[in-house]
N, C-alpha and C positions, 0 to 999 in steps of 0.2 A: 539543373535537376539531373539526378542520376537516371541514365537511360532506362535501366531495368524498372525503376519506380515509375517513370513516365509511361512506359509501355503497359504497366500493370494497372494504371489508374482506372480505365474503363471497367475492368473486372472488380476492382476494389469498391468502386462506387455502387455496385450491385449489392454490396454487403450493408450499406447504410440503411438503417431501419429494420435489419434482420433481428429476430428475437429468438431466444430459447429460454426454457423454464427449467429450474433446478429445484427439486424437492428436498426437504430436510425434516427429520423427525424432531430435531432439537433435543436429542437424547441426553439423559442425565450424565452419563459418563463422558460424553463429548463436551458438555458444558463444564464438568469438573476438571477435565484436562485443560481447557482454556483458562479456567480460573487459576489453577496451579501454575500455569505458565506466566500468568500475570501476578504471581505471588499473593493470590487470595486463597484462603483456606478452602480446599475442595469440599470438605465435610460440611461447610456452611451452605452449600448449594443443595436444595431439595426439589423433588418432583413438584411441579406446579408453581415454583418461584418465578417471579419476573426477573429476567436477566438485566444487568445494567445496560442502559439504553445504547451506550457507545460500543457494545460488544457485538452488534448484529452481523458485522462483516467477517467474523471469525468462523462462520459456518457456511453451509452451501458450497462445498468444494466442487470444482470441476474434475470429475473422476474419469480418467481415461486408462486404457490398457497400456501396459508397459511398452508394447510394440508401437504405440503412438507417441512416445516420448522422443523429442528431438535431441541433438547433441548438446544443447544448452540446458537441458533438464525441463524445459517447457514442453507442453504438447506441440506436435507438429503444427505448423501454420495451416489453417483451414479446418482443423479438427474442431476448435471452439471459436478461434479468433480469425480475422481476415488474413489472407496470405500475403502480408506485406513483405516485399523482397529485400529486407534489410535484416542482418543477423542479430543485432544487439538490442535488447529490450530492457527498459528500466522504468519504474513508476516515477511520476513527476509531481502529481498533485491530486487533490480531491475537493469537491464541493458537495456537502452533505446536508440533507434536511432529516431531522429525527422527530417523529410524531408519537412514538409509542415504544413498547418493549416486546421482545420475544419472550416466550414463556417455556420453561423447561417441560418437555413432554408434549408440547402443543405443536402439531405439524405446521410448517410454514413453507413458502415458496419464494424463490428469487427469480425475477424476470430480467434477463440480461439483453440489452439492446445496443447495437452498434450505433452510436449517436453521431459520430463524425470521424472522418479520416482526412487529415490535413498535411500534405507534403510541404516542406519548407527547406530553404537553403540559407545557410548563414556562415559565420566564422568557424563554427565547429563542424562544417560539412553539411551533407544532406541528411535530413531527418524526416520522419513521418510521425505525426501526433495522432494517436488513436484515442478517442474518447468513448468510453462505455458508460451507459446509464443503467444502473442496477436498482430495481424496485423490489422492496421486500414487503411481503404481506403475510399476515397470520390472522386467523379468526375472521376472515373477510375484510380486514382493514389494512391499509398501507401504513407501515410503521417507520419506513425510512426510504429515502431516495438518495443514491450515492452516484455522483458523476466522477469517473476516475480517468485520469490521463496517463497514458503510457507512451514513452518516446522510443521509437525505433531508430537505430543509428547504423552507420556503415561499419564494416569490419576495420579493426586496427591492423596496420601493416605488421608483419612479423617483427617482433623485438621492439615495437614502438609503444609509447604510453598513450592512454586515452586522452583525447583533447580535453582541456578544461579551461574555464574562465578564471580570471583573477578573483579570489574570494574576498568578500567584504568582512569587516570586523563585526562581531556580535556586540550590541549594546550591553552594558553591564549594570545599568540602573533599572531596578525592577521592584515590584511589590513583594515578590517572593522568588526564590530560586532553589533548585534541588539538583544534587549531583546524581547522575545515573550511570551505572556500569553496564554496557551491553555485552554480556559474556557470550562466549562461543556456545555454551550449552543452552542459554535462553534463546539465542537466535535459531539454533537448530530446532528446539522444541516448538517455537512459534511456527516455523516452516512445516513441521510435522502436523501440528494442529490445523493449520490452514491448507495443508496438502500442496505446499509450494516447494518444488524441487529445483528451482533455478540454481544452477551450479555456482553462480557468482557469490552465493551466500554461505557456501560451505567448502568449496573446492578451491584452495588458494592457488594451486598450480594453473587451473583453468582460468581463474579470474585474472592472473597476471599474464599468462602467455597467449590466451585467446582473446581477451577483452581489454587488456592493457591497463588494468587497475593495479594499484599498489598492494592491495591485500584483498581478502574476502570482504564483500560489501554488506553492511548492515541492512537487514530487510526493512524497506521503507514502510511497509505496513505496521511492523512492530514499532518503528520510530513514531509514526503518527498515533498509534494506539497508546503508547507510553505518555506522550505529551497530552493527549486528550484526557486520559485518566488522571493525570496530575492536575489538569485544569479543573476537573470535577472535584477532586480532593480539596482544592483551594476555593471552592465556591459553593454556597448553600442553595443556589437556585437549580432549576431543572434544565439539563442540556437540551438544546433544540437543533444543534447543527454545528458544522465546522467548515472552514475553508483553509486548506493546507497547500503549501508549496515547498517542495524539497529543492534546496539550492546547491548543496555540496554533499558528496558521499561521506558517510560515516563508516569507519572500518570496524569489522567485528572485533571485539576485545577492547574497544576504546571506551574511555570515560568522558562523558560530556556534561554540560551544565544546561538545564532547562530553566528558562526565565519566564515570568508571567507578570502582566499588569492587569488589574481589574479595570473594566470599562463599563459604560452604561449597558452595552449590548452583551458583555460576557467577559472573556479573558483573552488578551492579546499575548500569545506565547511565541518563543523562539528558542533555538538551540545554538549554543556555542561549543565548538570542539576544544580539544586540549590545547590548540594553538590560538584559541579565541576567535576562530573563523565562524561566520554564520553558516549554519547547515540547513535550517528549516525555519519557516514562519507559519504558524498555525493560529488562526483566530477561531476561538470556540464560543458559540453563542448560547445564551441562557435566557430563561424567562422566570 
């Protein structure tokens, strides 16, 4: 175990169970910007409309002052999230329950709770997995609960590449498939809508030299949102949740294939990159 992480564990454990509340008016223009980013006609969104169920996590940004932003573009550790002493952070997966819809113009709140902090050691080095539990409420009702995992990793030595595991091949037999181009502009606009300034998503020099990636990294939130929306498109039932796991980075500017199979519970979806490698697995539940 990394000695710095080991020494920090007693302080980090104090963060488990800590909560904070974020308010959002769910304003019309905010929803229209989110819709436009996802290629939905913004003029089709009106005051009082129910927002598509799976869009709830595009609001409630953690807003901090510019002086509170760290060198990676995230808020300094300890501002919103635990001060985990590892420099590299990336989303890894989500487990979501969806019970209702946000409504345009109807105030809502997000309660963010530190659910777990788990140090681990493995072939890729020392990591810490942070699990946040996000509960969304509007009109006195809980409309979604989202458990989100972020992985914190050690710094990459100067000039070295980020460690990676051997990728698996994506299956090609499916009930449906769609080709998706993750453009630089769309990735940037999604980051702006969700107030995500992580530099790996738009600063190629930083992504390569500081974090050892081949290129700018596709925003995992946009990846999961895209697959979820495609699953909804290919199913007439009502979405009730999803379970997502990101397995390999997708580079900004790449074209990928999204596959889906209808199941009794919903849609079993996955992504294959341009080399046929498996990048994500997302099971979307319906009723």
